C-alpha positions as CSV (number, residue, x, y, z in Angstrom):
1,M,82.4,100.1,110.6
2,A,85.8,98.5,111.2
3,T,86.0,95.3,113.2
4,I,88.2,96.1,116.1
5,S,90.2,93.8,118.4
6,T,90.5,95.3,121.8
7,Q,90.5,94.7,125.5
8,T,88.8,97.2,127.6
9,S,89.7,98.1,131.2
10,S,87.0,97.2,133.7
11,S,88.7,99.1,136.5
12,S,87.3,102.4,137.4
13,S,89.2,105.1,139.2
14,S,88.2,108.4,140.6
15,S,89.6,111.3,138.7
16,T,89.2,115.0,138.4
17,S,88.0,116.7,135.2
18,S,91.6,117.7,134.4
19,T,92.9,114.1,134.5
20,P,92.3,112.3,131.2
21,Q,90.4,109.0,131.3
22,W,92.1,106.6,129.0
23,K,90.2,103.7,127.4
24,Y,93.4,102.1,126.0
25,D,96.9,102.0,127.2
26,V,98.3,101.7,123.7
27,F,97.2,102.5,120.2
28,L,99.2,100.5,117.5
29,S,99.7,102.3,114.1
30,F,101.1,100.1,111.4
31,R,100.9,99.2,107.7
32,G,99.0,95.9,107.7
33,E,100.4,94.3,104.6
34,D,104.0,94.9,106.0
35,T,103.7,93.8,109.6
36,R,100.2,92.5,110.5
37,N,101.0,88.8,110.4
38,S,104.5,89.1,111.8
39,F,105.9,91.8,114.1
40,T,102.7,93.6,114.9
41,D,100.9,90.4,115.9
42,H,103.8,89.4,118.1
43,L,103.9,92.8,119.8
44,Y,100.1,92.9,120.2
45,F,99.9,89.5,121.9
46,A,102.9,90.3,124.1
47,L,101.3,93.5,125.3
48,K,97.9,91.7,125.8
49,Q,99.7,89.0,127.8
50,K,101.1,91.7,130.1
51,G,97.6,93.1,130.7
52,I,98.3,96.2,128.6
53,F,95.0,97.3,126.9
54,T,95.8,97.7,123.3
55,F,93.9,99.0,120.3
56,R,94.7,97.4,117.0
57,D,92.5,97.9,114.0
58,E,91.6,94.5,112.4
59,E,90.1,95.8,109.3
60,E,92.0,95.8,106.0
61,I,91.4,99.4,104.9
62,E,90.5,100.1,101.3
63,T,92.7,102.5,99.4
64,G,91.1,106.0,99.1
65,K,88.6,105.6,102.0
66,S,88.6,108.2,104.7
67,I,89.9,107.3,108.2
68,S,87.0,106.4,110.4
69,P,85.8,108.5,113.3
70,E,86.1,105.4,115.5
71,L,89.8,105.1,114.7
72,L,90.3,108.8,115.5
73,K,88.4,108.4,118.8
74,A,90.6,105.4,119.7
75,I,93.7,107.4,119.2
76,E,92.3,110.2,121.4
77,E,91.4,107.6,124.1
78,S,94.9,106.1,124.2
79,R,97.6,107.0,126.6
80,F,100.5,105.8,124.4
81,A,100.9,105.2,120.7
82,I,103.4,102.8,119.1
83,V,104.0,103.7,115.5
84,I,105.5,100.8,113.5
85,L,107.2,102.5,110.6
86,S,107.8,100.0,107.9
87,K,109.0,100.5,104.3
88,N,105.4,100.9,102.9
89,Y,104.0,102.8,105.8
90,A,103.9,106.1,103.9
91,A,102.0,104.4,101.0
92,S,98.9,104.2,103.2
93,T,96.9,107.4,103.5
94,W,95.2,105.8,106.5
95,C,98.5,105.4,108.3
96,L,99.5,108.9,107.5
97,D,96.1,110.3,108.7
98,E,96.6,108.2,111.9
99,L,100.1,109.6,112.3
100,V,98.9,113.3,112.0
101,K,96.3,112.6,114.7
102,I,98.9,110.9,116.9
103,I,101.3,113.8,116.6
104,G,98.5,116.2,117.4
105,C,97.6,114.2,120.5
106,M,101.3,114.1,121.5
107,K,101.3,117.9,121.4
108,E,97.9,118.6,122.8
109,V,97.4,116.0,125.5
110,K,101.0,114.9,126.0
111,M,100.4,111.4,124.5
112,S,103.6,109.4,124.7
113,V,104.7,108.2,121.2
114,L,107.2,105.4,120.6
115,P,108.3,104.9,117.0
116,I,109.6,101.5,115.9
117,F,111.6,101.6,112.7
118,Y,110.8,98.2,111.3
119,D,113.4,97.3,108.7
120,V,113.8,100.9,107.8
121,D,116.4,103.5,108.9
122,P,115.1,106.5,110.8
123,S,116.9,108.9,108.5
124,T,115.1,107.3,105.5
125,V,111.8,108.2,107.2
126,R,113.0,111.7,108.3
127,K,114.3,112.6,104.9
128,Q,111.5,110.7,103.1
129,M,113.8,108.8,100.8
130,G,113.4,105.4,99.0
131,T,109.9,104.0,99.3
132,F,108.8,107.0,101.3
133,A,109.8,109.3,98.4
134,Q,108.0,107.0,96.0
135,A,104.8,107.1,98.1
136,F,104.9,110.9,98.4
137,A,105.4,111.3,94.6
138,K,102.1,109.4,94.2
139,H,100.4,111.3,97.0
140,E,101.4,114.7,95.5
141,E,99.9,113.6,92.2
142,H,96.7,112.2,93.6
143,F,96.2,115.0,96.1
144,K,97.5,117.9,94.0
145,D,94.4,119.9,95.0
146,Y,95.1,119.2,98.7
147,I,98.8,119.7,98.9
148,G,98.5,121.0,102.5
149,K,97.3,117.6,103.5
150,V,100.4,116.0,101.9
151,Q,102.6,118.6,103.7
152,N,100.9,117.7,107.0
153,W,101.8,114.0,106.4
154,R,105.4,114.9,105.6
155,N,105.7,117.0,108.7
156,A,104.2,114.2,110.9
157,L,106.7,111.7,109.5
158,R,109.6,114.1,110.2
159,E,108.4,114.6,113.7
160,V,107.9,110.9,114.6
161,A,111.3,110.1,113.0
162,N,112.9,112.7,115.3
163,L,111.6,110.9,118.4
164,K,113.7,108.4,120.2
165,G,112.6,105.0,119.2
166,C,113.5,101.4,118.5
167,H,115.2,100.2,115.3
168,V,114.2,96.6,114.5
169,Q,115.5,94.5,111.6
170,D,113.3,91.9,110.0
171,R,114.5,88.5,111.3
């Protein structure tokens, strides 16, 4: 099971069955090797300092492993998702599986999604060029018997790239 760094809300509120009960304010989706020890850490601690309950997976995920049910549940239990799209984001099948789940929650439960384009142009993500094209060439080879899964990843990237977001250059 992944080690998870979170804060949980101790406040309780009365709600009706039609009002979602959020465990987290924000779910952070990011490629660890690109941003964990830089931008994502700074963002996480700034959110935490403001009292925003944030889920950030602490575990370095092994390539080829399936996304954990705990991670999927954390996405479902989050009101917002911040997707930090870095140049190697698409190389991670975990990130892509998270993104498909996030886009699904955006459509089904009206989760708010904020993309952050970290040192990558939104059109590069949308058109899946450069490192995104390289990643998908590998995915199409590795998942040739599951091409529908690869297409879902492509569609999720296009959808998130079409959302209004923040463009941040590495400083």
